[in-house]
TIVEX-287789 format. One line per field, with one value per residue (C-alpha): residue number from 1; x, y, z; chain. Coordinates in Angstrom, 3 decimals, always signed. Example, Ala and Ser with C-alpha at 12.3 -4.5 7.8 and 13.67 -1.06 7.14 Angstrom:
REM residues 2
num <- (1;2)
X <- (+12.300;+13.670)
Y <- (-4.500;-1.060)
Z <- (+7.800;+7.140)
chaine <- (A;A)
This chain:
REM residues 325
num <- (1;2;3;4;5;6;7;8;9;10;11;12;13;14;15;16;17;18;19;20;21;22;23;24;25;26;27;28;29;30;31;32;33;34;35;36;37;38;39;40;41;42;43;44;45;46;47;48;49;50;51;52;53;54;55;56;57;58;59;60;61;62;63;64;65;66;67;68;69;70;71;72;73;74;75;76;77;78;79;80;81;82;83;84;85;86;87;88;89;90;91;92;93;94;95;96;97;98;99;100;101;102;103;104;105;106;107;108;109;110;111;112;113;114;115;116;117;118;119;120;121;122;123;124;125;126;127;128;129;130;131;132;133;134;135;136;137;138;139;140;141;142;143;144;145;146;147;148;149;150;151;152;153;154;155;156;157;158;159;160;161;162;163;164;165;166;167;168;169;170;171;172;173;174;175;176;177;178;179;180;181;182;183;184;185;186;187;188;189;190;191;192;193;194;195;196;197;198;199;200;201;202;203;204;205;206;207;208;209;210;211;212;213;214;215;216;217;218;219;220;221;222;223;224;225;226;227;228;229;230;231;232;233;234;235;236;237;238;239;240;241;242;243;244;245;246;247;248;249;250;251;252;253;254;255;256;257;258;259;260;261;262;263;264;265;266;267;268;269;270;271;272;273;274;275;276;277;278;279;280;281;282;283;284;285;286;287;288;289;290;291;292;293;294;295;296;297;298;299;300;301;302;303;304;305;306;307;308;309;310;311;312;313;314;315;316;317;318;319;320;321;322;323;324;325)
X <- (+63.818;+62.829;+59.505;+56.362;+55.207;+52.184;+49.790;+49.869;+47.140;+45.071;+45.947;+44.366;+46.056;+44.876;+44.830;+42.539;+39.894;+39.483;+42.240;+44.581;+44.067;+46.777;+47.827;+50.887;+53.165;+55.934;+57.508;+57.470;+60.574;+62.023;+63.377;+60.552;+58.836;+56.096;+54.177;+52.065;+49.594;+48.443;+45.514;+41.955;+43.526;+44.022;+46.636;+45.159;+47.236;+50.547;+48.825;+50.577;+54.210;+54.582;+54.917;+57.159;+59.860;+62.329;+60.456;+63.197;+61.396;+58.071;+55.672;+53.048;+50.802;+48.474;+45.639;+45.754;+42.811;+39.679;+40.506;+40.255;+39.331;+41.091;+38.670;+37.750;+39.095;+36.722;+34.044;+36.205;+39.819;+40.911;+42.689;+46.645;+49.555;+50.995;+48.548;+49.129;+53.184;+51.993;+50.272;+53.479;+54.835;+51.800;+51.857;+56.206;+55.184;+52.292;+54.590;+57.153;+59.911;+62.638;+64.165;+62.376;+61.749;+59.379;+57.902;+55.313;+53.244;+52.654;+50.834;+51.589;+55.859;+55.640;+54.315;+57.402;+59.640;+58.588;+58.682;+62.453;+63.419;+61.307;+62.664;+65.725;+67.140;+64.397;+64.122;+66.842;+65.626;+62.965;+61.137;+58.951;+57.046;+56.262;+56.520;+58.579;+59.673;+57.897;+54.984;+56.904;+55.135;+56.294;+52.922;+51.291;+51.479;+48.272;+46.234;+47.569;+44.948;+42.112;+43.223;+43.214;+39.828;+38.202;+39.499;+37.885;+34.856;+34.467;+35.315;+32.282;+29.508;+30.168;+30.578;+26.774;+25.036;+22.763;+22.692;+23.850;+26.518;+25.305;+24.616;+25.579;+25.291;+29.155;+28.737;+27.736;+30.981;+33.544;+32.900;+32.624;+36.294;+37.507;+36.428;+38.464;+41.285;+42.611;+45.576;+43.899;+43.002;+39.719;+41.250;+43.327;+40.170;+38.198;+41.017;+41.358;+37.426;+37.529;+39.135;+37.705;+34.085;+31.501;+28.842;+25.127;+21.118;+19.280;+15.187;+13.640;+11.027;+8.530;+10.039;+8.524;+9.760;+11.751;+13.887;+17.347;+20.053;+23.715;+25.355;+28.153;+29.000;+32.832;+34.154;+36.407;+35.647;+33.527;+36.067;+38.385;+38.692;+41.161;+45.035;+45.747;+43.673;+45.541;+49.643;+52.023;+53.790;+57.485;+59.679;+62.748;+64.934;+62.879;+62.883;+66.955;+67.464;+65.001;+66.376;+69.897;+68.352;+67.626;+69.502;+68.301;+69.262;+66.763;+65.905;+62.922;+61.008;+59.439;+57.022;+57.908;+53.801;+53.437;+52.816;+55.291;+52.991;+51.246;+48.131;+47.653;+48.177;+50.772;+52.425;+54.156;+56.561;+59.293;+61.613;+60.158;+60.828;+64.022;+64.809;+63.723;+66.078;+69.091;+68.558;+68.545;+71.631;+73.606;+72.600;+72.675;+75.303;+75.323;+72.534;+70.072;+69.326;+66.962;+65.231;+62.793;+60.393;+57.491;+54.205;+52.132;+51.167;+49.575;+52.635;+52.828;+49.674;+49.229;+53.254;+54.759;+56.996;+58.268;+60.030;+59.955;+63.512;+65.188;+63.151;+64.484;+67.887;+67.663;+65.931;+68.477;+71.415;+73.520;+75.283;+73.452;+73.995;+74.852;+71.983;+72.888;+70.953)
Y <- (-9.769;-9.486;-9.819;-8.579;-5.040;-3.878;-1.761;+1.772;+4.226;+5.031;+8.449;+10.952;+13.477;+16.877;+18.085;+20.965;+18.444;+16.834;+13.848;+11.375;+8.091;+6.086;+3.150;+3.209;+0.525;+0.774;+3.624;+7.253;+8.154;+5.202;+5.599;+6.045;+3.860;+4.936;+2.207;+2.628;+0.037;-0.913;+0.470;+0.618;-1.078;+0.080;+0.562;-2.964;-4.583;-4.329;-5.823;-9.701;-8.298;-5.394;-7.595;-9.852;-6.779;-5.533;-4.391;-0.564;+0.926;+3.252;+2.105;+3.785;+2.818;+5.461;+4.820;+6.911;+9.643;+8.252;+4.846;+2.993;+5.958;+8.361;+11.302;+11.427;+14.655;+17.780;+17.773;+18.841;+17.854;+14.627;+11.520;+11.879;+10.570;+13.298;+14.134;+10.858;+11.898;+15.224;+13.139;+11.704;+14.875;+16.303;+13.192;+13.381;+17.136;+16.393;+13.963;+16.256;+13.845;+14.928;+11.894;+8.050;+4.854;+3.894;+0.635;+0.664;-2.079;-2.410;+1.242;+2.239;+1.668;+3.404;+6.679;+5.819;+5.688;+9.227;+10.941;+9.315;+11.181;+14.465;+14.519;+12.322;+13.755;+12.947;+9.121;+6.938;+3.518;+2.716;-1.284;-2.075;-4.905;-6.103;-2.747;-0.559;+3.340;+4.658;+3.222;+2.792;+4.001;+0.656;-0.411;+2.025;+5.452;+4.691;+4.769;+7.543;+9.863;+7.880;+7.348;+10.293;+11.022;+8.209;+9.773;+12.663;+11.715;+8.797;+11.555;+13.939;+11.005;+9.764;+13.695;+14.471;+10.990;+11.603;+7.527;+6.370;+3.893;+0.189;-1.453;-5.873;-8.293;-9.300;-12.437;-10.720;-7.975;-10.805;-12.478;-9.326;-8.443;-11.656;-11.985;-8.564;-9.780;-12.821;-12.867;-12.062;-15.152;-14.958;-13.901;-11.319;-10.299;-10.117;-8.145;-5.282;-5.329;-4.771;-1.157;-0.836;-1.405;+0.462;-1.429;+0.146;-0.867;-2.281;-2.903;-5.806;-6.443;-3.520;+0.233;+0.150;-3.867;-4.058;-6.827;-5.309;-6.813;-6.036;-4.266;-2.771;-0.021;+0.402;+3.238;+4.313;+6.968;+6.062;+8.641;+6.036;+3.262;+1.742;+2.244;+3.116;+6.509;+7.713;+7.074;+9.470;+7.087;+7.612;+6.907;+4.914;+7.686;+9.977;+6.557;+6.183;+10.185;+10.204;+7.025;+8.968;+11.653;+8.701;+9.031;+6.111;+1.984;+0.012;-3.352;-4.680;-7.606;-9.916;-12.760;-15.422;-15.702;-11.694;-9.516;-7.388;-5.356;-3.661;-2.669;-7.019;-7.289;-9.134;-10.469;-12.283;-9.700;-10.080;-7.945;-4.637;-5.801;-6.929;-3.390;-1.765;-3.928;-3.451;+0.225;+0.424;-1.965;+0.218;+2.973;+2.264;-0.172;-1.714;+0.943;-2.141;-5.094;-7.461;-10.928;-13.311;-14.991;-17.854;-16.338;-14.004;-10.015;-10.264;-12.197;-9.475;-10.505;-14.165;-15.507;-12.853;-14.655;-15.355;-11.608;-10.698;-11.825;-9.683;-6.613;-7.092;-7.505;-4.621;-1.965;-2.835;-2.552;+0.405;+1.684;+4.820;+7.608;+10.811;+13.063;+16.133;+18.986)
Z <- (+21.947;+25.748;+26.777;+25.181;+24.712;+25.704;+24.096;+26.886;+25.236;+22.396;+20.974;+19.749;+17.572;+16.437;+12.919;+10.621;+9.724;+12.687;+14.403;+13.738;+15.700;+16.858;+19.155;+21.204;+22.719;+25.150;+26.689;+24.972;+26.460;+24.253;+20.453;+18.804;+16.120;+13.354;+11.957;+8.827;+7.786;+3.822;+2.059;+3.765;+6.384;+10.063;+13.045;+14.153;+11.264;+13.568;+16.953;+16.064;+15.267;+17.664;+20.624;+19.304;+18.847;+21.071;+24.108;+23.940;+21.325;+21.493;+18.835;+17.583;+14.938;+13.061;+11.416;+7.639;+7.178;+6.235;+7.858;+11.396;+13.743;+12.394;+10.722;+6.938;+4.977;+4.719;+1.794;-1.014;-0.068;-1.755;-0.831;-2.589;-1.422;-0.664;+1.583;+3.573;+3.599;+5.108;+7.801;+9.038;+9.758;+11.414;+13.173;+14.355;+14.730;+17.564;+19.197;+19.036;+17.299;+15.287;+14.229;+14.288;+12.509;+10.286;+9.640;+6.379;+5.522;+1.156;+0.629;+4.059;+3.146;-0.573;+2.263;+4.098;+1.430;+0.015;+3.507;+4.104;+0.861;+1.370;+4.872;+4.843;+8.168;+10.155;+9.480;+11.249;+9.722;+7.069;+7.415;+4.377;+4.017;+1.230;-0.459;-2.307;-1.306;-4.422;-6.792;-10.365;-13.892;-15.664;-18.004;-16.343;-18.846;-20.460;-17.856;-15.558;-17.004;-16.739;-13.296;-12.255;-13.836;-12.022;-9.118;-9.184;-10.654;-7.520;-5.549;-6.967;-6.974;-3.466;-1.559;-4.246;-2.931;-0.188;+0.290;+4.155;+4.467;+4.513;+7.455;+7.253;+9.766;+11.300;+9.006;+5.948;+6.592;+7.408;+3.951;+1.680;+3.376;+3.184;-0.567;-1.090;+1.100;-0.643;+1.361;+4.927;+7.245;+9.232;+12.552;+11.208;+9.287;+12.276;+13.831;+10.719;+10.836;+15.062;+14.397;+10.615;+11.462;+14.069;+15.539;+15.688;+16.105;+12.931;+13.476;+13.047;+10.612;+11.437;+12.642;+16.379;+16.736;+19.759;+18.179;+17.203;+15.830;+15.860;+12.073;+11.118;+9.389;+7.690;+9.464;+6.603;+4.449;+0.827;-1.318;-1.055;-3.498;-5.685;-4.290;-7.881;-8.161;-5.605;-6.394;-7.544;-10.250;-11.139;-13.679;-13.295;-13.074;-11.052;-8.498;-8.544;-7.814;-5.329;-2.901;-3.654;-1.154;+1.554;+4.699;+6.547;+6.879;+4.988;+5.334;+2.709;+3.462;+1.023;+1.060;-1.035;-1.997;-1.894;-4.654;-6.622;-7.687;-4.751;-7.242;-7.475;-11.265;-13.379;-9.773;-12.025;-12.779;-10.584;-13.022;-10.981;-7.797;-8.619;-10.229;-7.045;-5.092;-7.486;-7.083;-3.472;-2.680;-5.702;-3.903;-0.518;-0.542;+2.792;+4.348;+2.236;+3.205;+1.843;+3.022;+1.679;+4.210;+3.618;+3.097;+1.548;+1.298;+5.112;+6.381;+8.634;+10.692;+9.263;+10.239;+12.604;+13.537;+10.326;+9.965;+13.894;+14.484;+11.141;+12.136;+16.181;+14.937;+12.236;+14.454;+17.390;+15.030;+16.350;+13.129;+12.645;+9.560;+11.088;+10.038;+7.709;+7.018)
chaine <- (A;A;A;A;A;A;A;A;A;A;A;A;A;A;A;A;A;A;A;A;A;A;A;A;A;A;A;A;A;A;A;A;A;A;A;A;A;A;A;A;A;A;A;A;A;A;A;A;A;A;A;A;A;A;A;A;A;A;A;A;A;A;A;A;A;A;A;A;A;A;A;A;A;A;A;A;A;A;A;A;A;A;A;A;A;A;A;A;A;A;A;A;A;A;A;A;A;A;A;A;A;A;A;A;A;A;A;A;A;A;A;A;A;A;A;A;A;A;A;A;A;A;A;A;A;A;A;A;A;A;A;A;A;A;A;A;A;A;A;A;A;A;A;A;A;A;A;A;A;A;A;A;A;A;A;A;A;A;A;A;A;A;A;A;A;A;A;A;A;A;A;A;A;A;A;A;A;A;A;A;A;A;A;A;A;A;A;A;A;A;A;A;A;A;A;A;A;A;A;A;A;A;A;A;A;A;A;A;A;A;A;A;A;A;A;A;A;A;A;A;A;A;A;A;A;A;A;A;A;A;A;A;A;A;A;A;A;A;A;A;A;A;A;A;A;A;A;A;A;A;A;A;A;A;A;A;A;A;A;A;A;A;A;A;A;A;A;A;A;A;A;A;A;A;A;A;A;A;A;A;A;A;A;A;A;A;A;A;A;A;A;A;A;A;A;A;A;A;A;A;A;A;A;A;A;A;A;A;A;A;A;A;A;A;A;A;A;A;A;A;A;A;A;A;A)
């Protein structure tokens, strides 16, 4: 796997509502790999895995809009699965990439999967970490409209609210984060909060007190809440139709104690993931690889060594599917 790949730069790519922030490792003259983080995470999600991957690639980990150090969407402009897919296209255009590989964790994988089917000629390899190329609608039909309604109501409520974001102590922030993310350990939580928060000074007991205590403010847009409000659910029929468009080679890595359902409900129902893997194997044949590793949903951060070898071999493999227009 060679020596560790060094972080070389922070990137700031202009978009109509501000900028998309990203961090890069390796030489920009090497083959590019775009890394897409999970829901409410940020680019630091890849800090532990990338140094273990081959140094022969240029890795760029972006913060989705409203996450990490990226600009929030303009007021009135909703967050939506397809908008995140569009962000990937914007980043590729800004970096002048015509063809590249994608490495996506959880929600980032579904964004990468959708992108790979809409722009098949642009994606060479797709690595899905604890993810699926699309979110299937199984058992969700009755909830679809409720999700859409809640997303709209929440957005309007936050935009109408004049209440400032809450500043809390670093310890409170860490404990709150761990409570909402049971699969993330202390050290990894601190890594995500490092990019996901801003330190601000808070006053003491009196307004004019010279005593200022460090407090943390979440960077992410408060309009973003539960992931299912923003998913594009598709039927099994549309799933199979969509993955037939793929020109990329696909590696899907599943953690043994991970989620079978990205929405973190009905985790024990393996049938959905079985359908996804069987469909990918049936359609892509030798272009699909499925690997199970020990660990939980955040295995790429908690125990990156469990998957670094298989990702490295996949990225280094020379078989390439000829791009078709």
